[in-house]
C-alpha positions as CSV (number, residue, x, y, z in Angstrom):
1,M,-0.3,11.4,24.2
2,R,-0.5,7.6,24.3
3,T,-3.0,6.4,21.6
4,K,-4.4,3.0,21.0
5,I,-4.7,2.1,17.3
6,T,-7.0,-0.9,16.5
7,V,-6.7,-2.6,13.1
8,T,-10.1,-4.2,12.4
9,K,-11.1,-7.0,10.1
10,E,-12.8,-4.3,8.0
11,D,-9.5,-2.4,7.7
12,I,-7.8,-5.6,6.5
13,E,-10.5,-6.3,4.0
14,K,-10.5,-2.8,2.6
15,G,-6.7,-2.3,2.9
16,Q,-4.5,-2.2,-0.2
17,R,-1.1,-4.0,-0.2
18,R,2.0,-1.7,-0.5
19,S,-0.1,1.4,-0.1
20,N,1.1,4.2,2.2
21,L,-2.4,5.7,2.3
22,Y,-4.7,2.7,2.2
23,C,-3.0,-0.1,4.0
24,P,-4.9,-1.5,7.1
25,I,-2.7,0.5,9.5
26,A,-3.3,3.7,7.6
27,L,-7.0,3.1,7.6
28,A,-7.0,2.5,11.4
29,C,-4.8,5.6,12.0
30,S,-7.0,7.8,10.0
31,R,-9.7,7.4,12.6
32,H,-7.4,9.2,15.1
33,F,-5.5,11.5,12.7
34,P,-7.9,12.7,10.0
35,F,-5.1,14.7,8.3
36,M,-2.5,12.0,8.4
37,I,-0.2,12.0,5.4
38,S,1.0,8.3,5.2
39,V,2.3,5.2,6.8
40,C,5.6,3.7,5.8
41,S,7.2,0.5,6.9
42,D,8.3,1.9,10.3
43,T,6.8,5.4,10.6
44,I,3.4,7.2,10.6
45,Y,3.6,10.6,9.1
46,V,0.9,12.4,11.0
47,D,1.5,15.7,9.2
48,E,4.3,17.5,7.5
49,R,6.3,17.9,10.7
50,D,5.2,15.1,13.1
51,R,6.3,11.5,12.7
52,V,5.6,8.5,15.0
53,K,7.6,5.3,15.0
54,L,5.6,2.1,14.7
55,P,6.1,-0.6,17.2
56,A,7.6,-3.9,16.2
57,R,4.2,-5.6,16.1
58,A,2.9,-3.1,13.6
59,R,6.0,-3.4,11.4
60,K,5.7,-7.2,11.3
61,F,2.0,-6.8,10.4
62,I,2.9,-4.6,7.4
63,L,5.5,-7.1,6.2
64,A,3.0,-10.0,6.4
65,F,0.2,-8.0,4.8
66,D,2.3,-6.6,1.9
67,N,3.9,-10.1,1.2
68,C,0.5,-11.9,1.3
69,F,1.2,-14.0,4.4
70,D,-2.5,-14.0,5.1
71,D,-2.3,-16.6,7.9
72,R,-0.3,-14.0,9.9
73,V,-2.7,-11.1,9.2
74,K,-5.3,-10.7,11.9
75,P,-7.0,-7.8,13.7
76,F,-4.8,-6.4,16.4
77,S,-4.1,-3.3,18.5
78,F,-1.0,-1.3,19.3
79,F,-0.1,1.9,21.2
80,I,1.8,4.9,19.9
81,E,3.0,8.1,21.4
82,A,1.0,10.6,19.3
83,P,2.1,14.2,19.0
């Protein structure tokens, strides 16, 4: 199932750098996957068995957010193929 994930300004403000559970992308994903385990640099762990690869745009966002490149960190959306 194709799912649109939207990272909002609020997700960015509440997000924690270098956190698999509380980064902005994890916060945005949790609205669609309430039992999500974590988000890593290139993968969403939806549950113990299901993993979803992040698109390049989301991977670049994580690098910018975690490395404090705040001028590159803005709300955005991306699509994933959810299980």
